[in-house]
Every structure is written in structure tokens, then in C-alpha cells.
N, C-alpha and C positions, 0 to 999 in steps of 0.2 A: 032362703039359701041362695037367692038371687042376687046378692050382693057381688058387684063387681069392682074390681080394683081399678081405680083411675090412674093411668098413665101421668107421671109428674110432667109439668111443662118446664121444658129445658130451653127455651127459646133465649135465654140470657147467656147461654153458651156459644161463642162465637168461634169462627175460623181461628181466631188467635188463641183459643184455648185448646186446641187439638194436641194431643200427645203431652198434656200438662195435668197436674193434680189440681181439683177444686174442692173448695168447701162450701155447702149451701147450708140454708137454715132447713130444719126438718120438714117444713111445707114446701120446699123448692123454690121459693118466691125470691130469695135474696142471696146474692154470690157474697160469700164472707172472706175467701182468700184463693189465691191462684199462685202456683209453684210449679217448678219443674220437678221436685221431688216429693214425694209423701212426708218425709220429716219437716220440710221446709213450711208445709201447708199445716201440718199438726202444731208446730210452734207458733205460727202466726195466730191460730185459733184456739190456743190454750184457754182463754177466759170464757170461750162459748162451751157449756156442758152438753147441750145437745146439738149435733150437726150430721150433715151425711158428707162424707168424704170420697170421691171417686176420680178415676182417670178419664178423661175426656178422649174417646177413641175417634179416629176418622170416620166419616161416614162410609158406610158399605153399600154397595150396589149390588143388585140381583142381575146376573146374567145366565140365562137359561142355557142349559147344555144339550146339544144336539148329537145324536149318534152318528 
């Protein structure tokens, strides 16, 4: 029961993909499509049965709060 879920390698997602939708292979190794909307990415990847589709969010920083 000590199996850990390994985080996917998303290094292929560049700054140019921020706030866009992307489709990746299930192993997260290959970028299949990029688009401004979910429907555009889904239409570009219809032939791929298995894929991971997600929106690339801007990086978030951590700012500690002081009282």
C-alpha cells in the first residue's frame, strides 16, 4: 500500500501554452494539439481514442501572509 502516484512530466508545456487547451498522450510524453478553446482541441484530436485534455494555467507563486 506504499504505491505513490508519480506526477506527470509537463515540461513540454511552454509559456506559449498558458491559458490554452492542450491534448496529450495518456503517458503525458507527446503534445497532440493546442487550441484556444476546448472544442477546437477536441476536433483536432478526434482520431485519438485515448488522450488527456487540460487547460494550461499560469504558474502560481506562494506568498506568505503576515499579520
